[in-house]
C-alpha positions, 0 to 999 in steps of 0.5 A: 690782641690786647693792643687791638682791643685798646685801640678799638676802645680808644677809637670808640671813646673818641667817637662817643665824646665827639657825638656827645659834645654835639648834643650839648649845643645851646639853642639860639634865642629867637629875636622878638620883632615888634611890628609897629604901625605908625605914620611914616610921614608924621611930623614926629616921624624923624624923631621916632626913627631916632628913638627906634635907633636909640632903643636898638642901640641899647641891645634890648632883650626880654627877661628870658634873654631874647633880643628885641627889634622894632620894624615899622609896617608900611602902607597907608597909615589911616587905612591900616589904623581903620582896619585894626580890630580885635582879630588883628595880630599883625601889629604889636604896637600902634603910635597914633599922630593924635587920638582922633586917628582911631575914630574908625576903630572901636578896638582902638577907641576903647584902648585909648583910655589906657594908652600912654602918651609918648609925646615927651620922647618925640619932642611933640608935647603938648600934643598927645601921642598915644601908644597902643598895644592892642589887647589881643597881643600877648606873650613875648610880643606884648612884653617886647612892645611894652619894653619899647613903650616904656623906653619911649616914655623916657625923655631922650638924653 
């Protein structure tokens, strides 16, 4: 009888340990995707492609540890830029070929004043290549987009 009680206790403890060890798993970090609107056929396009690869190669992360990836949106560049408004949340970062590309979007025209020039990163200077994070983008998406813009403001090595 004592032997059976010890066996039952041992089995119960093993089951309890197995169940509890499954409860202590770490949640995987969700990747934050920066949706980038840019002209894929831009004169700076291939250089921007290289800079995106450089950024990704550095294993960028937010301060909370989530990985960051950059994805270019596809479609007609000028019509996508023209459609940007204060309600658009499908694009986190817009890199214009030139400031005049924003002429049909009041939101982008207003954001141009504070837009950093990333021409040095694209070897396009003295051209002005504005990078705009739309004002409606917030939270992790904004932090990730800003991290990519900060990277683009550094001269390539």
